[in-house]
C-alpha positions in Angstrom: 0.0 0.0 0.0 1.5 3.3 -1.0 1.4 6.5 1.0 -1.2 9.0 -0.3 0.2 11.9 -2.2 -0.4 15.5 -1.0 -2.9 15.9 -3.8 -4.8 12.8 -2.7 -4.8 14.0 0.9 -6.0 17.4 -0.2 -8.8 15.7 -2.1 -10.2 14.0 1.0 -13.8 14.9 1.7 -16.0 14.5 4.8 -19.1 12.5 4.5 -21.3 15.3 5.8 -21.0 19.1 5.7 -20.0 21.1 8.7 -22.8 20.6 11.4 -22.8 24.2 12.3 -24.5 24.9 9.0 -27.6 23.1 10.4 -27.0 23.7 14.2 -25.2 27.0 14.7 -25.4 26.5 18.5 -22.9 23.6 18.1 -20.1 26.2 18.1 -21.4 27.7 21.3 -21.7 24.3 22.9 -18.1 23.3 21.8 -16.7 26.6 23.1 -18.5 26.2 26.5 -17.2 22.6 26.8 -13.7 23.8 26.0 -13.9 26.6 28.6 -15.1 24.1 31.2 -12.4 21.5 30.4 -9.5 24.0 30.1 -10.3 25.7 33.5 -6.7 25.0 34.8 -7.6 22.5 37.5 -5.8 19.7 35.6 -2.9 20.2 33.1 -4.0 20.7 29.5 -1.7 17.9 28.5 -3.7 15.5 30.7 -6.8 16.5 28.9 -5.1 15.9 25.5 -3.6 12.5 26.7 -7.1 11.4 27.9 -8.8 12.5 24.7 -6.1 10.9 22.6 -6.7 7.6 24.4 -10.4 8.0 23.8 -9.8 8.5 20.1 -7.6 5.4 20.0 -10.2 3.3 21.8 -12.9 4.6 19.4 -10.6 3.7 16.5 -11.0 7.2 15.1 -8.2 8.8 13.0 -9.7 12.3 13.2 -9.5 12.4 17.0 -6.1 10.7 17.2 -4.6 13.1 14.7 -6.3 16.1 16.4 -5.1 15.2 20.0 -1.6 14.3 18.7 -1.4 17.8 17.2 -2.6 19.3 20.5 0.1 17.4 22.4 2.8 18.5 20.0 1.7 22.1 20.3 2.0 21.7 24.1 5.6 20.5 23.5 5.0 16.9 24.5 7.7 14.4 23.5 7.1 12.0 20.7 7.8 9.1 23.2 4.9 10.2 25.4 2.5 10.8 22.5 3.4 7.4 20.9 3.2 5.5 24.2 -0.4 6.6 25.0 -1.6 3.4 23.3 0.5 1.3 25.6 0.5 3.6 28.6 0.3 0.8 31.2 3.9 -0.3 30.6 5.3 2.9 29.4 7.7 4.8 31.8 6.6 8.3 30.6 3.5 9.0 32.6 2.9 10.3 36.1 0.7 8.5 38.6 -2.0 11.1 38.1 -1.9 10.7 34.3 -2.0 6.9 34.6 -5.1 7.2 36.8 -6.7 9.5 34.3 -5.9 7.1 31.4 -7.3 4.2 33.4 -10.5 6.2 34.0 -11.1 7.0 30.3 -10.4 3.4 29.4 -12.9 2.2 32.0 -15.6 4.7 30.8 -15.2 3.7 27.2 -14.7 -0.1 27.6 -17.7 -2.2 28.2 -17.5 -4.4 31.3 -20.1 -7.1 31.1 -19.2 -8.5 34.5 -19.4 -5.4 36.6 -19.2 -1.7 37.0 -17.1 0.3 34.5 -15.7 2.5 37.2 -15.3 0.4 40.3 -14.6 1.8 43.7 -10.9 1.0 43.7 -10.4 2.9 40.4 -12.4 5.8 41.7 -10.3 5.8 44.8 -7.1 5.8 42.8 -8.3 8.7 40.6 -9.6 10.7 43.5 -6.3 10.3 45.3 -4.7 12.4 42.5 -7.5 14.9 41.8 -9.6 17.1 44.0 -13.4 17.4 43.4 -13.0 20.2 40.8 -10.2 18.5 39.0 -12.1 15.2 39.0 -15.2 16.9 37.6 -12.9 18.6 35.0 -11.5 15.2 34.0 -15.1 13.8 33.8 -16.0 16.7 31.6 -12.9 16.1 29.4 -14.1 12.6 28.8 -17.6 13.8 28.2 -16.4 16.4 25.7 -14.5 13.8 23.6 -17.5 11.4 23.9 -19.7 14.2 22.5 -17.5 14.5 19.5 -16.7 10.8 18.8 -20.1 10.1 17.0 -19.6 13.3 14.9 -16.2 12.1 13.8 -17.2 8.5 13.2 -20.3 9.3 11.2 -19.5 12.6 9.5 -15.7 11.8 9.0 -14.2 15.3 9.2 -10.9 15.4 7.3 -8.1 14.6 9.7 -5.3 17.2 10.1 -7.4 20.0 8.7 -8.0 23.1 10.8 -11.4 23.5 12.5 -13.7 25.2 10.1 -11.8 23.6 7.1 -12.2 20.0 8.1 -15.7 19.6 6.5 -16.5 19.8 2.8 -19.7 21.4 1.7 
């Protein structure tokens, strides 16, 4: 399989047009979600790591590319970015980041034999995050979960800037 040329990548099209064309309030919702999540109670890199892991679990290129770009802009190392998929045995993450990554995996991974977020995982996460930070982490997971169906169904073009990632 050959690597797509720049012209082929430029020719990529989304399945659906920009949703803001039909729902102008989506921009307001997205901005409010971002404001809530980026309130400073947890590092922005933790938000991006958690959202990258969510994109990986969902198998969604748009979100994995987007969060990887966010991490690079935040000056994260390639080792940390690459190791998110195998964070459990990677030496690059703090205990708080590991707890956050375990939480997003628990939320997004079905557990037919029990609770998705059992008490021991909650205790581990709450040992690293106060109530506001834990709510922020919860909102960060909710934010990416809001946008996963959009990306999976509409297929915005990965790597394109917001506002240019949909074709009309």
